[in-house]
N, C-alpha and C positions, 0 to 999 in steps of 0.2 A: 504494500500500500504506500502510495506517495502521500506526504503530509507537509503541512506548514509548520516550521519549527518556531518562528517568531515573526513579528510585524514591527516595522518602524514607520512612524509618521512625522512629517515635517509640514507645519502650517496647514494641516488638514482639519477643517471644521473647528472644534473647540480645542484642538491639540496643537500648541506651538511646537512641541516636541513630545514624542511618546515612543516607548518600546515595551513590549511584553513578550515573554516566551510562552509557547503553547504546549499543551499535552498532546501526544500523538493520537489520542482516542477521543477525549471529551474535554470541552472547555465551556464552563458556565459563566457568562458575564452577568454580574449582579451589580446594580447601581441605582441611585435615585434618579429622578428626572433630570435631563440635560447632563448626565454624567458621561455620555459618549458611547454607550453600549451599542446602539444602532449604527453609529458612525463607524465603529470597527467592522461590523458586518458589511456595511456599504463599501468600505475600503477594500476588504478582501474580495467582495463580489466584483468590483470594478477591475481590479488588477487581474484576477483570474479570467474575467470575460475578455479583457483586451479590447474593450468596446468604447470607441470615441463617442458613439451615440449615447451611451449611458452617462458619460461625463457631461455631454452637451445637454442632456435632459435635466440633470441637476443644475448645471450652470457653474462656471468657475466662481461666480459671485457667491453661490451657495456653498462652495467647497472650501474657499480660502478662509483661513483663520482671521477673524476680524481684528484681533489685536496686532497681528503682523502688518496689516494694511494701515492701521492707525499709527503704528510706530514708524512706518515708512513715510507717511505724510508729516509726522512730527519732526523727523530728522532732515527734512528739507527736500523731499521728492527727487533724490539723485538717481539717475538711470542705473548706475552701477550697484545701487542698493535695493533695487526692485526685489521683493520677496519671491522665493521659489517654493512651489508645493511639490512634495513627492511622497509616494507610498512604496515601501519595500517589503516584499514577502520573502523571507528566507525559507528555503525548502530543504528537506532531507536529501541526502546524496542519491541522485537518480542516474548517474553515469551518462548524462546527456550533455554533449559538448555545446549544444545550443543554450544551455542554462548556466554552465559553469564559468565563472570569471570573477573579476573584482570591480565590476561596474556597480559599486554600492557605496554608501556613505562611510563604511568601515574599511574600504579598500581591502576587503578580505576575500580570498579565493574560495568561493562556495557556490552552491546552486541558488538561484533566486530570480524573481521577477520584479519589475519596477514600473510605476507610472511617474512621469515627471512633467510638470507644467511650469514652463519658464518663458521669459520674454523672447520673442522672435527677433534675433539679432539682425536678420535681413530687413527688418522694419524699424531699426533703431531710430532713424531720423523722424519717422512718424510718431514713435513713442515719445521722443524728447519734445516734440511739438505739443503733444497732449499734456505732458507734465509741466510745460512752461505756461500753460493756460491758468488763469486765476481759479481758485477753488480746488477741491479735491476730487479730481476725475481719474479714477484708476483704469489703466488700459487693459482690462480683461480680454478684450477682443483681439489683442495683439500678442497673446500668449500661444505657445505651441503645446499640443497634447501628444506625448510620445509614450509608447509602451515598449520597454526594453527588457531583455533578460540581463543577468549579471555578466553574460559574455558579450554584451552590447548588441545582441541580435534583436532586431525589430520584429514584433509579432502583432497579430490582430486576433479578432475573435475566431477566425478560421483555423488558428493553430492553438489548440487547448493543451497546455502542459499538465494541468490538473482539471479533471472533470468535477464540476460542482453544481449544486442546485441551491437556490435561495427560496425559502418558504417564509413569506412575510404575512403573518396572520392578521395584521392590521389592514392588509389589502386583499383579504381572502376572496372577496367578490370582485376584485378589479380584473377586468377582462384581459388587459395587457399582462398583468402579473401571472394570471393563470396560463395564458398562452406561452409565456416564457418558461414557466415551470414545466409544462408538457413537453416543450422542445428540449429542455435540458434532460428530462427523464428519458425521452426517446433516444437522445444522443448517448445517454449512459446505459441504455438497455439493449441497444442494437449495434452490431459491429459496423465499422466504416464501410466494409464491402457490402453488407446487406442494406445499409442506408442508401447507398448509391443505386443499388438494384431496385429498391422499393420506390425511390423517387422517380427513377426512369419509368417504371411500370405505371406509376400514378399519372405521370405526364402522358404516356401512351393511352391510358384509359380515357383521358379527356379528349384526345384526338378521336378515339373510337366513338365517344358520345357525340361529338360534333358531326362526324361523317355518317354515322348510322342512325342517330336519333333526330338530330336537328335538320338533316338534309331535306326531309320531306317538307318541313316548314320553309326552309330557305329557297326551295324551288318555286314557292309562290310569291317570293319577293323579287322585285325588278332590279333595283340598283343596290340593295343592301342584303346583308346576311348576318344571322346570329352566330356568334362564336363563343368559346369558353376561355376565360382569362387564364393565361399561362405566363406568369412572371414571377420574379423573386417575392412579390407580395401576395401571390396566390399559387401556392404549391403544397406539397404534402405536409411540410412543417407548419404552415399557417392553418391548414385545414384539420390537423390532428386534434382529437379530443381524448380525454381519459374518462372511462366509464366504470361504474360498479354495477354489476347485475344489469348491464345494458342501459343504465341511466347515466347521462352526462353528469360528472361531479359538480358542474356549475349549477345544476338544478337541485343540488343538495343544500342543506342548511349550512351555516358558516362553521359550526362546530364539527359537523361531519366532514366538510371539505378539509378542514385543518387536519383531522385525524387521518383521512385517506391519503392526503399528500405526504404526510410524514411517514406513515406506515409504508407507502409505496416506495419512498426514497430509501427507507431502511431495508427494503426487501433484498434478500440475497441475490435475486435475479438482476438487480440493478448493479451488476458487478463492476461496471466501468465508472461509477460515481466514486470520487475520492473524498469529497468534502460536502457536508450538508450544513447550510447556514439557516438556523431556525430562529425566527424572530417572535419572541413572546408566545410560546405555544399555549399558554394558559388562556389566551383570548378565545372566547366562545365555547370553551370546553366545560362540561359538567365535572364535578369532583370525581365521579367514577371514571369517566373517560380520561381525565387527567392521570389517574393512577394507572390505567391501562397503557397510556402513552409512555409514562415513565418506565413501566416494565419493559416495553419494547425498546426504548432507548438504552436501557441498561443491558439489554441482550445484544446490542449492536456490536458487530465485529467487522473489521475491514474498512470502516469509513471514519473519517475524522469529523467530529461534530462540534459546532459552535452554536451555543444557545444563549439568547438574552432572556432575562426573566425578572419579574417582580414577585414571583410566587415562592412562598416558603416551602411548599411541598416539593417543588422541582429542585430548589437549591439544596435541600437536605437529602432527599431520597437519591439524588444522583451523585452524592458524596461531596462534602464541602471541600475536600482536598483538590477537587477539580475546578474550584471556583476562582474567578478573577474579580476582585472587588474594585469598583470604580466609584469615585466620589465627585460630585459636581463642584466641590471647592478645591480639587486637586487634580493634576494630570498624572499622578504617580499611582500605578496599579498596585494592589496588594494581592499576593497569592497565598492560598492556604494549604499549599502542598505539604508543609511541614507540620500541620495539625496532628496531634496525637492520634494514633490509629484507633484506640478505643473510643475517643470522643467523636471522631468522624462516624464510626459504626453506630454509636449511640444515637446520633441524629438521624441516621438512615432508618433506624427501627423505632425511634421514639414517636409518641403521638404528635399530632400536628402542633407546630410551634411558631414562634415569632422571630425566627432567626434573622430574616432580612431587616426587620425593624431594629434588631440588636446590632448587627454588624455595620449598619449605616448610621448609627448614633455615635455621638461623642461623649455623652453622659447618660448613664442608665441606672435606675433603681430597680432591683429585682426583688419581688416579693413572692411568698410561697402559697398564698391562698386567695380565694375570691374576696373574702372580707377585707383583707389588707388592701387588695387592688382597688376595691370600691371606695375606700376612705382615704387612701394616701394622697390622692390629688388634692382633696379638700384640705388635708393636713398641710400639704406643701403651701397652698395659698394662705393658710392661717399663719404659717411660720415665716414665709418669705414675702407675702403680700402680692403674689403674682402667680399665674398659671405656670406649671413646669414647662409647658411648650415654649413659653416666651423666654425661658432661661436655658433652652436647649437641652432639657432633661426629659428622657423617655422612661416611662414606667411599664414594666412587663411583669406578668404573673407567670412563673415558669415551673413551680413545684419544687419543694425543698431538695429532692434527690437530683435535680438537674443543675443546681447552683454551680457545682465544680465544672461541669461541661461548658457552661457559659463563661466561667472565669478562665478556662483554657483559651477561649477565643479572645476574651478581653485582654488577657496578658499579651497575646500575640499581636493584637491590633491596636493596643494602646488606648482602649476605651475605659474611661473613668467609670467604675462600677461599684455601686453600693448594694450589698446583700443585706436585706432586712428579714430576719428570721426569728423564730421562737428559740429559747434556750433548751426547751424540752427537759428541764429539771437539772441540767448540768452545763453551766455556761462555759467552764474551762474546757471540758471535753468536746462539746458539740460546736462551740463557736470560736474557740481559740486554737486548740490543738488540731482540730479537724481541718483547719484552713492554713496551717503553718506553711505548707509548700507554696502557698499563693501570696506570701508576703511581698507586697509591692505598693509603692506610694499611690498608685492609681486604683488599687483594689481595697475595699473596706467591708468588714463584716460587722453588722450592728445587731445587738440583741440585749435584752435586759439581763443584768448581771445577777439578779436575785433568783435563786432556784425556785422560790415559791411563786414567782411571777413567770410561770413556765410557758405561757402562751399569750397570744395577742389579746384575746378576749378578757383574760384575767387582768392584764395590764390596763386595758381600757376601763374595765369596771372599777378597779381599785383607784384609778386616777380621776374617775368621774362617777363615783358611787351615787351621789344625790341625783344627778341627771338620769342615770340608768334606772334607778329605782322609780323615779317619776314616770319614765317612758314605758318600762316593761313590767312593773309590779302588778298592774291591773289584771285580774283573772288568774294569777298564779295560785295554785292550790297545793301542789306537792313539791315543785321545784323552786329553789331560790332564784333570784334574778340572775346571779352569776351562773348558776347551773343551766338556766334557760338560755343564756347567751352562749354557753359552750355547746349546747345541743342544737342550736339554730343559728349557726355562725353567719351564713350568707343573708338570711332574713333579718337578723339583728343589724348587720352592717347597712343593709338597705334602709331600715327604719331610721337609723342614726343619720344616714346621708340625707334622707328626705325631710327630717324633722328638726334636728338640733345640731347638725354637724359643725356649724360655725361656732357653737358653744363648747364643743368637746375639746378637752385638753389632750393633745397627742402624747402618748408615752414618751419618756425622755429619750429612749434609744432611737425612736423614729425622728424626733426633733434633731438629734445629733446627726443622723444619716442625712437628713434634708440639708442641714447647714453645711455638712461636709461636701456633699455633691454639688451644692450651689457655690462653693468657695472657689 
């Protein structure tokens, strides 16, 4: 199998400079909005396609990094300082002399492909004339678009060094996107020899239709005759469709189209497909179909996958060690390939979680129960005077047994994390010794130090006994108010939240956690 080992970008979309290494089998791009996940798939698609029309469809104005252009104008609009855009795909060794060379930014002899967009020096006089004009008019129209291999070999879409398919579920009903998908899958499923034969036979069949079927009609016409279109825009590739049970997939629902396209691309019969670019597969899929799709992706062999996602299930079930984290505030990717093996396996098997919210946050409070989760946001506002969101603090309920798994991630990613938990009757053992391996200035564990205050509800009651008695004493026959609170944790938390939360005094260890995370 041929694969992409890494990508480098220069002045492409939001990336003034960017590099990331890829796994030969699976790469899951995780990031918040505007982090550049889709841009990386677009970059791969453009270079592998060798298609100037794709570049022109996006437009250089939509591809160039805005900051690079602003800097060019700020520095005086000098011709010699015009920014250049390039995308480099480094490939595994394919023993192909057309690919191997050092025409890359590292001057390293290796296999690879490159798109470069730079000023056309043959039109330098015209460009200088534009730059001399008042205002900021950038000469996009005077840039050349070139596809080169690292051996300096020029290539186009007719020469595909790696066969790939892009499945963009945001455009699942887009006619052009579907047609391009079908063409790519046809190219990957049929040998070159068979494609030529089939295209020839298809063209001949049109001639037969014109001569045998239309002839009787044409004989009745004096100066004109009906024909059948035979051109690059009307041939086998443009007329092909993909069907399931003889129904065109374009007639299927969006979720079904997504599933069919991905499943077909992963099919072992599509043996000539080297890379699959899958844009947000969670779009339009039910939870059950999402699990089915994840199962098929995990069984994939022989194809390199690139997946963008906002979905917790996809991120964890496909193994966090295959993840590439992107942040809208940075252009430096974070790889989780060194995550501990047991932690990665834990998230693969664990119940649904909030892993994406966690890894994309800078400050997090982790709590272990529904009651704490319902009340801690109000506690935060009571202590700080503002919602946690406005302070960049994310609150997650993860369950006590999962704390260490999240701390493994927090330690690796530098996420400031406060664990708020019960002492369960032994503060030293459960809350100090238990977390000794996680000693880190960015990680804090907060619990009540008094063994008799062993759980959240006991602490809330003892610190707010009068309020709790007033709210919950009515109708109590056999249970004390504290016992009632312990046996109805979620309901009690909801009642406190709805009625008197602003009057509740948060337990001291929760105040401490809030002040620490906010510091």
